[in-house]
GUGUVEX-952072 format. One line per field, with one value per residue: residue in one letter; chain; x, y, z of N, C-alpha, C in turn. Coordinates in steps of 0.05 Angstrom, whole numbers, plus 5000, padded with zeros to 4 digits. Layout:
REM residues N
residu = c(A, ...)
chaine = c(A, ...)
neast = c(X, ...)
nnorth = c(Y, ...)
nup = c(Z, ...)
caeast = c(X, ...)
canorth = c(Y, ...)
caup = c(Z, ...)
ceast = c(X, ...)
cnorth = c(Y, ...)
cup = c(Z, ...)
***
This chain:
REM residues 229
residu = c(M, R, I, V, L, I, R, R, L, Q, R, L, F, F, F, I, S, L, L, L, S, A, G, V, V, Y, L, A, A, Q, S, V, G, A, S, L, S, R, S, V, E, L, P, I, F, I, T, P, T, P, E, W, D, T, V, A, L, I, S, G, H, A, G, F, D, S, G, A, V, C, G, E, D, A, S, P, T, L, Q, E, V, D, V, V, A, R, I, A, E, L, V, G, G, R, L, A, D, M, G, M, A, V, L, L, L, D, E, Y, D, P, R, L, T, N, L, D, T, D, L, L, L, S, L, H, A, D, S, C, I, P, V, S, G, Y, K, A, T, Y, P, A, N, S, A, I, P, E, T, E, E, R, L, V, A, C, I, D, V, H, Y, A, A, Q, T, G, L, A, F, H, P, N, S, I, T, H, N, M, T, H, Y, H, A, F, R, K, V, L, P, S, T, P, T, A, I, L, E, M, G, F, L, G, G, D, K, Q, L, L, V, E, E, P, E, R, V, A, T, G, I, V, E, S, I, L, C, F, L, Y, G, R, E)
chaine = c(A, A, A, A, A, A, A, A, A, A, A, A, A, A, A, A, A, A, A, A, A, A, A, A, A, A, A, A, A, A, A, A, A, A, A, A, A, A, A, A, A, A, A, A, A, A, A, A, A, A, A, A, A, A, A, A, A, A, A, A, A, A, A, A, A, A, A, A, A, A, A, A, A, A, A, A, A, A, A, A, A, A, A, A, A, A, A, A, A, A, A, A, A, A, A, A, A, A, A, A, A, A, A, A, A, A, A, A, A, A, A, A, A, A, A, A, A, A, A, A, A, A, A, A, A, A, A, A, A, A, A, A, A, A, A, A, A, A, A, A, A, A, A, A, A, A, A, A, A, A, A, A, A, A, A, A, A, A, A, A, A, A, A, A, A, A, A, A, A, A, A, A, A, A, A, A, A, A, A, A, A, A, A, A, A, A, A, A, A, A, A, A, A, A, A, A, A, A, A, A, A, A, A, A, A, A, A, A, A, A, A, A, A, A, A, A, A, A, A, A, A, A, A, A, A, A, A, A, A)
neast = c(4410, 4400, 4378, 4423, 4456, 4425, 4428, 4482, 4487, 4455, 4485, 4530, 4510, 4493, 4543, 4567, 4532, 4543, 4596, 4588, 4555, 4591, 4630, 4602, 4591, 4643, 4661, 4626, 4641, 4693, 4682, 4654, 4693, 4732, 4704, 4699, 4751, 4769, 4781, 4734, 4711, 4700, 4657, 4686, 4683, 4695, 4710, 4699, 4747, 4738, 4719, 4751, 4725, 4707, 4722, 4703, 4728, 4715, 4755, 4743, 4729, 4774, 4810, 4775, 4760, 4782, 4753, 4732, 4768, 4813, 4843, 4883, 4910, 4962, 4973, 4987, 4949, 4895, 4870, 4811, 4812, 4864, 4870, 4833, 4850, 4897, 4878, 4844, 4882, 4909, 4868, 4855, 4904, 4908, 4865, 4878, 4924, 4900, 4883, 4841, 4805, 4814, 4786, 4806, 4776, 4766, 4729, 4689, 4695, 4698, 4689, 4650, 4601, 4550, 4576, 4594, 4604, 4622, 4618, 4612, 4643, 4643, 4690, 4696, 4712, 4687, 4667, 4704, 4686, 4685, 4668, 4654, 4650, 4624, 4589, 4546, 4512, 4463, 4434, 4376, 4335, 4342, 4351, 4363, 4352, 4355, 4404, 4440, 4430, 4451, 4505, 4515, 4504, 4546, 4587, 4571, 4581, 4637, 4670, 4658, 4677, 4732, 4751, 4730, 4694, 4631, 4565, 4539, 4482, 4450, 4473, 4471, 4460, 4419, 4451, 4482, 4447, 4427, 4472, 4515, 4541, 4511, 4471, 4494, 4519, 4506, 4441, 4444, 4491, 4519, 4520, 4548, 4561, 4612, 4625, 4682, 4695, 4700, 4738, 4750, 4737, 4757, 4809, 4860, 4854, 4841, 4884, 4933, 4927, 4916, 4920, 4890, 4839, 4834, 4836, 4786, 4752, 4766, 4753, 4698, 4684, 4699, 4664, 4615, 4622, 4636, 4611, 4637, 4644)
nnorth = c(5225, 5178, 5200, 5226, 5182, 5156, 5194, 5194, 5143, 5148, 5183, 5151, 5109, 5139, 5157, 5109, 5094, 5133, 5120, 5069, 5083, 5116, 5078, 5046, 5081, 5092, 5042, 5034, 5076, 5060, 5013, 5034, 5066, 5028, 5000, 5039, 5049, 5001, 4967, 4954, 4889, 4853, 4801, 4740, 4705, 4642, 4607, 4541, 4490, 4450, 4381, 4332, 4289, 4218, 4178, 4124, 4080, 4034, 3990, 3968, 3899, 3883, 3835, 3795, 3782, 3788, 3824, 3859, 3835, 3851, 3848, 3817, 3755, 3769, 3815, 3850, 3832, 3868, 3883, 3897, 3902, 3917, 3967, 3997, 3994, 4025, 4076, 4082, 4082, 4129, 4167, 4157, 4171, 4226, 4246, 4232, 4262, 4311, 4308, 4275, 4217, 4156, 4097, 4044, 3996, 3925, 3889, 3855, 3869, 3855, 3897, 3928, 3916, 3945, 3994, 4058, 4116, 4181, 4179, 4131, 4106, 4068, 4045, 4030, 4001, 3999, 3951, 3919, 3938, 3981, 4034, 4098, 4136, 4153, 4129, 4138, 4121, 4114, 4077, 4042, 4036, 4076, 4105, 4156, 4192, 4247, 4264, 4228, 4236, 4287, 4274, 4243, 4283, 4318, 4286, 4285, 4337, 4350, 4305, 4294, 4343, 4343, 4297, 4298, 4262, 4237, 4229, 4164, 4140, 4097, 4049, 4037, 3989, 3937, 3912, 3953, 3993, 3963, 3947, 3905, 3924, 3967, 3946, 3931, 3971, 4021, 4050, 4105, 4120, 4156, 4132, 4111, 4085, 4086, 4079, 4088, 4095, 4063, 4006, 3994, 4038, 4081, 4071, 4097, 4143, 4119, 4084, 4111, 4162, 4165, 4200, 4245, 4223, 4210, 4262, 4281, 4249, 4263, 4318, 4314, 4288, 4327, 4367, 4344, 4336, 4387, 4424, 4449, 4487)
nup = c(5407, 5380, 5333, 5311, 5300, 5261, 5220, 5208, 5189, 5143, 5113, 5104, 5074, 5030, 5010, 4997, 4957, 4919, 4906, 4883, 4839, 4811, 4798, 4763, 4721, 4704, 4687, 4644, 4612, 4599, 4570, 4525, 4504, 4490, 4452, 4413, 4399, 4377, 4318, 4266, 4253, 4198, 4176, 4154, 4094, 4074, 4019, 4012, 3999, 3943, 3948, 3916, 3865, 3860, 3809, 3769, 3721, 3672, 3638, 3579, 3569, 3595, 3632, 3619, 3563, 3493, 3466, 3406, 3349, 3302, 3236, 3185, 3160, 3142, 3169, 3232, 3290, 3315, 3376, 3412, 3470, 3482, 3457, 3483, 3535, 3535, 3526, 3570, 3612, 3602, 3609, 3663, 3688, 3677, 3704, 3756, 3764, 3769, 3819, 3831, 3856, 3828, 3801, 3766, 3730, 3716, 3665, 3688, 3742, 3811, 3845, 3824, 3845, 3881, 3875, 3893, 3870, 3841, 3789, 3738, 3682, 3626, 3579, 3511, 3447, 3381, 3330, 3275, 3226, 3167, 3187, 3214, 3275, 3341, 3400, 3455, 3515, 3567, 3625, 3607, 3642, 3679, 3745, 3754, 3709, 3689, 3707, 3684, 3631, 3627, 3632, 3586, 3549, 3558, 3537, 3484, 3469, 3484, 3473, 3421, 3399, 3409, 3384, 3333, 3315, 3291, 3320, 3325, 3323, 3306, 3316, 3369, 3416, 3448, 3486, 3502, 3526, 3565, 3595, 3632, 3678, 3694, 3724, 3771, 3801, 3852, 3849, 3852, 3829, 3777, 3711, 3648, 3582, 3535, 3469, 3437, 3384, 3319, 3307, 3256, 3219, 3249, 3263, 3259, 3292, 3343, 3352, 3338, 3358, 3415, 3458, 3442, 3441, 3495, 3517, 3499, 3530, 3582, 3583, 3577, 3625, 3662, 3648, 3664, 3719, 3740, 3711, 3669, 3610)
caeast = c(4431, 4390, 4375, 4449, 4465, 4411, 4438, 4508, 4483, 4445, 4508, 4548, 4496, 4495, 4570, 4570, 4516, 4558, 4618, 4578, 4547, 4614, 4642, 4586, 4596, 4671, 4663, 4611, 4657, 4715, 4671, 4648, 4719, 4745, 4690, 4704, 4779, 4774, 4774, 4711, 4719, 4679, 4656, 4702, 4670, 4714, 4701, 4711, 4761, 4721, 4728, 4753, 4707, 4717, 4714, 4708, 4729, 4717, 4771, 4727, 4738, 4798, 4807, 4753, 4765, 4797, 4734, 4734, 4794, 4816, 4868, 4884, 4933, 4987, 4977, 4984, 4922, 4888, 4849, 4797, 4820, 4889, 4866, 4818, 4867, 4916, 4864, 4835, 4904, 4914, 4846, 4858, 4928, 4904, 4848, 4894, 4941, 4884, 4876, 4816, 4808, 4806, 4784, 4807, 4764, 4763, 4702, 4672, 4709, 4679, 4684, 4626, 4577, 4542, 4595, 4583, 4623, 4610, 4614, 4623, 4642, 4655, 4701, 4698, 4716, 4668, 4676, 4723, 4675, 4696, 4649, 4665, 4631, 4623, 4563, 4545, 4485, 4460, 4416, 4348, 4317, 4357, 4338, 4369, 4354, 4364, 4434, 4455, 4426, 4471, 4531, 4517, 4504, 4574, 4602, 4563, 4594, 4666, 4683, 4656, 4693, 4761, 4759, 4720, 4676, 4602, 4550, 4528, 4461, 4438, 4487, 4467, 4448, 4407, 4473, 4492, 4428, 4425, 4499, 4515, 4551, 4488, 4453, 4510, 4526, 4483, 4424, 4451, 4517, 4514, 4535, 4545, 4580, 4622, 4640, 4698, 4698, 4702, 4765, 4754, 4738, 4770, 4833, 4881, 4848, 4842, 4910, 4955, 4922, 4902, 4919, 4868, 4816, 4833, 4829, 4757, 4738, 4772, 4737, 4670, 4682, 4700, 4639, 4594, 4627, 4639, 4595, 4654, 4634)
canorth = c(5206, 5159, 5215, 5230, 5156, 5152, 5212, 5185, 5119, 5156, 5195, 5129, 5095, 5158, 5158, 5083, 5093, 5149, 5104, 5049, 5096, 5125, 5055, 5036, 5100, 5088, 5016, 5038, 5093, 5043, 4995, 5049, 5075, 5006, 4994, 5059, 5048, 4975, 4967, 4937, 4864, 4844, 4772, 4729, 4683, 4626, 4587, 4516, 4476, 4427, 4355, 4319, 4267, 4192, 4170, 4097, 4074, 4007, 3986, 3948, 3872, 3876, 3813, 3777, 3771, 3807, 3842, 3856, 3828, 3860, 3841, 3794, 3737, 3781, 3839, 3846, 3831, 3891, 3875, 3919, 3903, 3931, 3994, 4011, 3996, 4047, 4102, 4083, 4089, 4157, 4182, 4155, 4185, 4254, 4253, 4229, 4285, 4333, 4304, 4259, 4189, 4141, 4068, 4032, 3970, 3906, 3887, 3844, 3873, 3852, 3924, 3940, 3909, 3968, 4015, 4085, 4137, 4204, 4174, 4107, 4108, 4044, 4051, 4008, 4009, 3982, 3929, 3924, 3947, 4007, 4055, 4118, 4149, 4143, 4127, 4138, 4119, 4108, 4055, 4044, 4037, 4094, 4116, 4185, 4197, 4273, 4265, 4212, 4251, 4308, 4261, 4237, 4309, 4327, 4270, 4294, 4363, 4351, 4282, 4299, 4366, 4336, 4274, 4302, 4241, 4243, 4210, 4142, 4129, 4074, 4024, 4033, 3963, 3930, 3907, 3979, 4006, 3943, 3939, 3890, 3940, 3985, 3932, 3924, 3993, 4034, 4067, 4134, 4125, 4162, 4114, 4113, 4069, 4101, 4066, 4111, 4094, 4037, 3998, 3993, 4064, 4101, 4058, 4117, 4159, 4103, 4071, 4129, 4187, 4158, 4224, 4261, 4210, 4214, 4289, 4284, 4237, 4278, 4342, 4305, 4283, 4353, 4380, 4332, 4339, 4414, 4443, 4464, 4489)
caup = c(5400, 5359, 5309, 5300, 5288, 5236, 5199, 5200, 5171, 5117, 5099, 5095, 5052, 5007, 5001, 4984, 4931, 4900, 4897, 4865, 4814, 4797, 4788, 4740, 4700, 4695, 4671, 4619, 4594, 4589, 4550, 4501, 4492, 4478, 4428, 4392, 4391, 4364, 4289, 4260, 4241, 4181, 4175, 4132, 4082, 4062, 3999, 4018, 3978, 3934, 3952, 3890, 3863, 3854, 3782, 3763, 3692, 3663, 3614, 3567, 3563, 3612, 3651, 3611, 3536, 3476, 3452, 3377, 3340, 3273, 3223, 3167, 3165, 3137, 3185, 3260, 3300, 3333, 3396, 3426, 3498, 3484, 3449, 3504, 3559, 3531, 3529, 3597, 3629, 3597, 3623, 3692, 3696, 3677, 3726, 3781, 3764, 3778, 3848, 3834, 3863, 3803, 3802, 3739, 3735, 3694, 3654, 3709, 3768, 3834, 3859, 3812, 3862, 3899, 3871, 3901, 3860, 3830, 3761, 3726, 3653, 3614, 3553, 3492, 3418, 3366, 3313, 3254, 3200, 3159, 3194, 3233, 3295, 3369, 3411, 3484, 3525, 3597, 3628, 3597, 3666, 3697, 3768, 3754, 3680, 3683, 3714, 3665, 3606, 3626, 3627, 3557, 3535, 3559, 3518, 3458, 3464, 3486, 3460, 3392, 3390, 3411, 3366, 3306, 3307, 3292, 3336, 3308, 3341, 3296, 3325, 3398, 3420, 3474, 3505, 3513, 3544, 3588, 3602, 3657, 3701, 3703, 3744, 3794, 3817, 3866, 3831, 3854, 3815, 3749, 3694, 3619, 3566, 3511, 3447, 3429, 3355, 3306, 3302, 3228, 3206, 3265, 3273, 3262, 3315, 3367, 3356, 3334, 3372, 3439, 3475, 3433, 3450, 3524, 3522, 3495, 3552, 3607, 3581, 3582, 3653, 3676, 3642, 3680, 3748, 3748, 3694, 3651, 3583)
ceast = c(4423, 4388, 4403, 4460, 4452, 4422, 4465, 4506, 4473, 4467, 4527, 4536, 4497, 4521, 4576, 4556, 4531, 4582, 4609, 4569, 4571, 4628, 4628, 4591, 4623, 4673, 4648, 4627, 4680, 4705, 4666, 4674, 4732, 4731, 4696, 4733, 4786, 4765, 4751, 4719, 4695, 4680, 4672, 4688, 4690, 4702, 4714, 4725, 4744, 4734, 4728, 4735, 4721, 4704, 4721, 4708, 4732, 4733, 4758, 4741, 4762, 4792, 4786, 4759, 4778, 4779, 4737, 4764, 4795, 4843, 4866, 4907, 4960, 4993, 4976, 4955, 4917, 4865, 4837, 4807, 4845, 4886, 4852, 4835, 4887, 4902, 4855, 4857, 4911, 4893, 4850, 4882, 4923, 4885, 4861, 4912, 4927, 4876, 4852, 4824, 4798, 4807, 4785, 4799, 4765, 4734, 4682, 4685, 4690, 4673, 4660, 4601, 4573, 4563, 4581, 4605, 4608, 4605, 4626, 4621, 4657, 4663, 4705, 4705, 4700, 4683, 4696, 4712, 4684, 4675, 4661, 4643, 4633, 4593, 4564, 4516, 4486, 4439, 4387, 4328, 4331, 4339, 4342, 4373, 4364, 4394, 4449, 4451, 4446, 4499, 4535, 4518, 4532, 4593, 4597, 4576, 4624, 4680, 4682, 4674, 4722, 4769, 4749, 4701, 4647, 4588, 4537, 4506, 4449, 4449, 4487, 4450, 4435, 4429, 4485, 4473, 4422, 4451, 4500, 4522, 4530, 4473, 4468, 4515, 4501, 4467, 4431, 4477, 4511, 4532, 4530, 4567, 4587, 4636, 4656, 4702, 4698, 4731, 4771, 4758, 4753, 4797, 4856, 4878, 4853, 4869, 4933, 4952, 4907, 4900, 4897, 4842, 4812, 4826, 4798, 4742, 4742, 4754, 4707, 4665, 4681, 4675, 4616, 4599, 4626, 4625, 4613, 4642, 4656)
cnorth = c(5188, 5174, 5220, 5205, 5150, 5169, 5203, 5160, 5127, 5167, 5173, 5115, 5113, 5157, 5131, 5082, 5110, 5135, 5083, 5061, 5105, 5102, 5045, 5054, 5096, 5063, 5019, 5055, 5077, 5025, 5010, 5058, 5053, 4998, 5013, 5057, 5022, 4977, 4947, 4912, 4854, 4813, 4762, 4705, 4667, 4607, 4561, 4502, 4452, 4400, 4341, 4294, 4241, 4183, 4140, 4093, 4045, 4005, 3963, 3922, 3864, 3854, 3793, 3765, 3793, 3828, 3838, 3852, 3834, 3852, 3817, 3778, 3750, 3806, 3833, 3848, 3855, 3882, 3898, 3923, 3920, 3961, 4009, 4014, 4020, 4074, 4104, 4091, 4118, 4175, 4181, 4171, 4215, 4263, 4251, 4252, 4310, 4331, 4286, 4230, 4173, 4111, 4058, 4002, 3952, 3904, 3876, 3845, 3870, 3877, 3938, 3937, 3932, 3990, 4043, 4105, 4159, 4200, 4146, 4109, 4083, 4051, 4026, 4019, 3989, 3964, 3938, 3933, 3975, 4029, 4074, 4130, 4138, 4141, 4126, 4136, 4112, 4087, 4061, 4048, 4055, 4104, 4146, 4193, 4225, 4276, 4252, 4224, 4274, 4297, 4255, 4263, 4321, 4313, 4280, 4320, 4360, 4328, 4286, 4321, 4358, 4315, 4280, 4280, 4249, 4221, 4190, 4127, 4103, 4048, 4021, 4008, 3959, 3924, 3932, 3992, 3988, 3932, 3926, 3906, 3959, 3973, 3926, 3947, 4004, 4050, 4096, 4140, 4131, 4144, 4119, 4093, 4085, 4082, 4088, 4114, 4066, 4031, 3996, 4021, 4086, 4090, 4079, 4134, 4143, 4092, 4092, 4156, 4183, 4183, 4242, 4249, 4214, 4242, 4294, 4272, 4253, 4304, 4335, 4301, 4309, 4369, 4369, 4339, 4368, 4434, 4459, 4464, 4480)
cup = c(5378, 5333, 5295, 5287, 5262, 5214, 5189, 5181, 5143, 5100, 5088, 5071, 5026, 4993, 4986, 4957, 4911, 4889, 4876, 4838, 4798, 4784, 4762, 4716, 4687, 4677, 4644, 4600, 4582, 4566, 4524, 4488, 4478, 4452, 4405, 4382, 4375, 4335, 4285, 4244, 4225, 4180, 4150, 4120, 4066, 4043, 4004, 3994, 3969, 3940, 3924, 3889, 3857, 3827, 3777, 3732, 3688, 3638, 3600, 3560, 3580, 3631, 3643, 3583, 3519, 3464, 3421, 3369, 3309, 3263, 3206, 3173, 3162, 3153, 3215, 3269, 3319, 3351, 3410, 3455, 3500, 3478, 3471, 3529, 3559, 3537, 3558, 3616, 3626, 3613, 3653, 3703, 3696, 3699, 3753, 3785, 3774, 3808, 3853, 3843, 3838, 3809, 3773, 3741, 3711, 3686, 3675, 3737, 3791, 3849, 3846, 3830, 3883, 3898, 3876, 3894, 3848, 3800, 3754, 3696, 3642, 3585, 3536, 3465, 3402, 3346, 3291, 3227, 3194, 3162, 3214, 3251, 3323, 3377, 3442, 3493, 3555, 3600, 3619, 3620, 3688, 3720, 3769, 3725, 3674, 3687, 3692, 3636, 3604, 3622, 3598, 3541, 3535, 3540, 3490, 3450, 3463, 3472, 3430, 3382, 3390, 3390, 3337, 3297, 3310, 3309, 3317, 3323, 3332, 3305, 3356, 3401, 3448, 3495, 3516, 3533, 3567, 3596, 3628, 3681, 3712, 3724, 3770, 3813, 3832, 3846, 3830, 3840, 3786, 3731, 3664, 3606, 3541, 3492, 3433, 3399, 3345, 3300, 3272, 3216, 3223, 3277, 3278, 3286, 3340, 3374, 3356, 3349, 3399, 3458, 3466, 3442, 3481, 3532, 3520, 3519, 3578, 3606, 3586, 3612, 3669, 3672, 3660, 3709, 3757, 3730, 3675, 3623, 3563)
***
């Protein structure tokens, strides 16, 4: 009797093991079949949309004084602050139209203190003497000289090409290389000052063709920020 019971139990366990084995095989087959029938999904690489940069522009002498003043008694007075303001507004407007954040600052704007932007460019126009040319420079004690050299190099290429003006290095002064705003912004903020031309020799360009001047500045900024040739 005991032997018969044992054999029955053995057959039961054997049957159960067969069912379990069959179940495992079935599930494995289903898995393989599903894998074979599913289309292969390749990884998708998404190029992130670039975050537009923040550009700060100083409109030279704004909110402080007139800057250079040109004109004789019989002719209208030409003030540097007005000439620069017109061009700075054009540059700021074009950059804003591209989606950039633009800060248009006065000469001694309080926002300059610890300013943290992707670029600070101060715009000016030189004196009334009958000389032609532009000049651009960065801080003499720059914490990021290679970066700021690249900024000035972009100006040398694009601003010169758009305006037709030659570089006038002999008139770069201590006040430019040690410009007050250079000391106020964060050391990591790339900065430069651009004298866009002389109110004397370049009056026609600066006053009558401000869009052309603005184009040269915008192209220089795009070159610096995005490496545009």
